[in-house]
N, C-alpha and C positions, 0 to 999 in steps of 0.2 A: 646239343641244344638242351641242356638241363635247366631245371628251374633256377638253380643257383646262378648259372652263367647268364641267363636272360635277365634275372632280377638285378644282377650287377650292372648289366648294360643299361637298364632302366634307371637305376640309382645314380649312374654317372651323369645323367642329364638333369639332376635335381636343380631347381631354381627356387630357393627359399623365399625370396620376396614375392614372386608370383604365387607361390604356394599359399602365402598368407591371404592374398586377395581371393584366390579360388576357394579357399576354405570358407570365407565369408559368403561368397556367391552361392555356394552349395549348402548353406545353412547348417553348419556343423556345431553350433553352440548348443548347450543343454536345453532340451525341450523342443529343438527344431528338428525337421525331418531328417537331416543328415548328421544328427548328433554323434560325435565321436569319430567321424571319418577323418582320415589323415591323408594329406596331399603332399606331393613332391613338387608340383608346379610345372609339369610337362604340358606342352600344348597338344591339341588334338592332332595336328600334322605330325608331330614327333611320335605320338602313340600309334598312329596309322603306319608310319614308316617302320617302326619296330615290329608291328604285327606282320607286315609283309616280309621283313627280314627273317623272321622266325616262324613263318607260316607252316613249315613242315615239322614243327616241334611235336613230340609225341603227346597224345591226349592226356595221359596221366601226369605229365610234367606241366602241361597247360593248366590242369586242374589245380595244381598248387599255386599258380599265379592267381587264378580266380578266387582262391581262399586267402590271399595275402592281405596283410593289414593296410597296405598302401593302396589308395584308390587307383592310381595309374597302373599298378601291377594288375589289379583286377580288370581294368579296362583293356590293357594289352592282351591279357588272356582271353577275354571275351571277343575281342576283335580277331584274334587268331582262330578261335572256334568259328567265328562268322565266315572267315575266308575258307576254312576247311568244309563248312556246310555248303558253301557255294560250289566248291570244287568236287565234293564227294557225291557218292551215290546214296541210295536209300538206306543201306546198312550203316554207312558213316553217319548220316543224318539221324538215324534212330539212336545211335550211341550218344551223339552230341546232345540231342534233345533230352535224353534221359539224364545225362550228367548235368545239364543246364537246370532242369527242374530240381534235381537232388541238391544242387548248390545254390538255390534261389535266395537263401538267407544272406549270401554274400553279394548278391546283385541288388545293392541297397541304396541306389540313388537313381534319379530319373534318367541321367545320361547313360548310365550302365544299362538300364532297361531298354531305352529307346534305340541304342546303337546295336543291340544284339538280338532281341526276341523276334523281330519280324523275319529275320533270316534263320536263326538257329531253330526256332520252333515253327515259324511260319512256312518255310519251304517244305518241311516234313508234313505239316498238317494240311497243306494244299490237297493232298491225295490220301489222307488218313483220317481216322476218327479224331474229332476235335473236342471231345468231352473234357480233356484235361484243362482246357481254357475255362470251362464253366466251374470246374473244381477249384481252380486258382481264384476265380472271381468270388467264390464263396468263402475263401479264407479270410480271417480277420487280420490281414497283413497287407499294408499299403502297396508294397512293391509287387507282391503276387498279383494283386488286383490290377495294377498298372500293366504288368506283363500280359495279363489276359486281354485287355482291350487293345493295347498297342500291337500285339502280335497280328491282329486282324488287318493291319496295314498291308501285309503281304496278300491277303485275300482281296482287298480293295483293288490292288494293282491288277488283279485278274478279274475285276468286275464282279466279284462275289461280295455282297453286302449283308447277307442275312445274319452272319455271326456278329458283325459290328453292331447292327441294330439290336440284336438279342442281348448282347453283353452290355451295351450302353443302357438299355432298359433295366437290366439287372442292377446296374451301378448308379442309377439316377439319384437314389437317396443317400449316396455316399457323402460324408461330411468333409472330405479333404479336397482342397483346391487343386492338388496335383492330379486327382482323378477327374475333377471337372474339366481341367485343361486337356487331359488326354481324351476324354469323350468328345469335347468340342473339336479337337484336332482331327480325330478319326472321322467324325461326321463331315467336317469340311472336306476331307479327302474324298469321301463318297460324293459330295456335291460337285467336285471337279469333274466327275465322270457321269453322274446322273443327278442333276439338280432336282428333278421332280421327285425322285425317290427320297432325297433328303428332306424336301419340303413336306412330303406326306408324313414322314417320321416326326418332323417338328410340329406339325399341326396336331398330331395324335398325342404328343407328350409335352406340349408347350408349358403346361402348368406345373409339371414336375421337373422340367429341365433347369438345372442351376443356371443362373444368369451368366456366369463365366463360360460355361459350356456353350450356351446359346450365342453369345457374342462371337466366340471363336468359330462356331459352325457356320454363321452367316457372314463371315468376314468378306467373302468374295461376292456376296449378293449386291445387287444394285441398291443405292441409298433408299429408294422407296420400299423395296422389299425388306431391307433391314428394319426400317421403321415399322413396317407392318408387323413383323414377328416380335419386335421388342415391345409393342403395345398390346399384344394379344393377352 
């Protein structure tokens, strides 16, 4: 299970026509958030299947996938690490989290972030110091900041909301729509479990909360409640 062998298996599934469409979807043109990213056109089911097939691949070999120039190679590598984090103990999770953070410059699109950080970072941080998320949120780097807020999805699943609220508050003034969407998504997840906690946060921050984030956060509210918050 070497990097070269797994990369060859990924390349064999290349679909050029689909790759062209996916490249547009993930905004790879100059000046867009995914500028310069290169796609092979694999579907997500194909990438998940490959990650399961090679789930015992050595960590250092997976790291080469995570650093690959092709988006799907990076995704397969991250999905392998995700499976290994789920199956491993604390020491395994510590190593994977450290490598994940060290390689964050390669985790450079929202699908890569969202598919990986809640497990690779989130599982470890459930029972460990979470200051790394606040450090990532302070970086002037879109994907580090999205990693920070989306990782809290793991905490939300365990009914822990404090970090979601704290990081959302820290990122309220962010200019990028992808951060607004991530904040709204995480707040909506909180609301699925504790609507009053969400509503309290909304009332406290309604004037600072970007409209995109607010609309997403209240997506599951009753129409009258949505109208109430949209007109505050």
